N, C-alpha and C positions, 0 to 999 in steps of 0.2 A: 440427102445422105449426110451422115455425121462426118465432121472433119476427122482426118486420120491424125492420131497423136503419135509423135515419135519421141524416143528417148534422147537425152542429151548425147552429143557426139562423144565417142570414146577414143582414147589415144591408142587402144589396142588394135592390132592388125586384124581385120575380120577374117574368119576362116573361109576358104573357098571350097571346102568339101562338106557334104552333108553327112550327119551321123549315120551309121549303118541302119539304125531303126527308122530312118526317114527315107522311104523310097522316093526316087526322083519323080517329079510330077509328069504325068503322061495322060493320054486320052483314049487308049485302046478300048476301054470298057464303057465309055460314055464321057460326057463333058460336064463340068460344073463351073458356074459363074457366080461370083459374089455380087449381090445387088446392093448391099449396104447393111448397116447395123439396124437392129430393131430392139424393142423393149425386151430385155432378157436374152438376147442372142444376136443372130444374124439372119439375113434373108439370102437364099441362094436359089438358082435355077439349075436343075439337073436335066440332062438330055440322055436318055437311056434307050437302047435298042434291045428287043426281046430275042437275042441270039440264042438263048437256051430254050426257046419255046414259050408258050403261054404259062402264066402262073404268077404267084406273088414273089417278087424279088426283094431281097434285102440288099440295099445299096450302101456300102460302107465307104465313106469319103473323109478326106482330110481338109481341115481349115489350116491355111499356111500364112506365114508372115512374109515380109519383103525378101528374106533370104531363102524362101521355100522350105523353112523348117516347120514341121507339123506342130501346131499349137494345140489342136484337139482332133480326136477322131469321133465322128458321129455317124448315124445311119438313118435311113428312111426305108419304109416298107411301101412298095409300089406294085399294084396289080397290073399286069401286062397281058394282052392277048397275043396269040401267035403273030409274028411279023410286025408287031407294034414298034413304033419309034415315038416316044413321048417326051414332052417337056413337063417337068414337075417342079412346082414352086415349093420349097421346103423352108421351114423356120426353126433351125436347130437351136435349142436352149443351151447356152454356154456362157461362162463368165470371162472367156478369153478376150483380149483386146488386140488390136493391131492386125486383124485378119485382112489380107489383100487378095488372096486367091484360094481356090479349092480344087480338088481333083478326086476322081473316083479311084479308090484303092482296090476294092473287091466287090464282086457280085455273087450273091448266094441265091439259088433257086432250087427248091426241092432238096435233093441230096447232092447237088453240085455246087462247088465253090470255085470261082475263077479270079485269078490275079492278073489275067491277060486273056485275050480271046483264044490264044493257043496254049494256055496254061491253066487247065481246069482239073480238079480232082473230084472223084466220086466217093462219097462217104457211104459205108455199108453198115 
């Protein structure tokens, strides 16, 4: 794994709140683990459950820095069968540096989009 590079120390007081556009990291929709940097991006492992039934899921997830600020939003397409729970290795291509964590933001399957297991909308 490549060493993590940090910026020089700042004299400014760091913010303790996340911007409104950066939802707080959570794991209701699945988990994401950063395995390390790769050529042209990062290596992550996603663990996703097919709670919407079988089909192709679009998994939207965030790459975050040490302060949990979203550096980039990426996605993966994963085919799941009914009742599947899978671990999926993904290699998102991105130029961001300083990624230390990731989390699943949204799952889309068919005409449903979920931001939480109890917060899904149906598109018509």
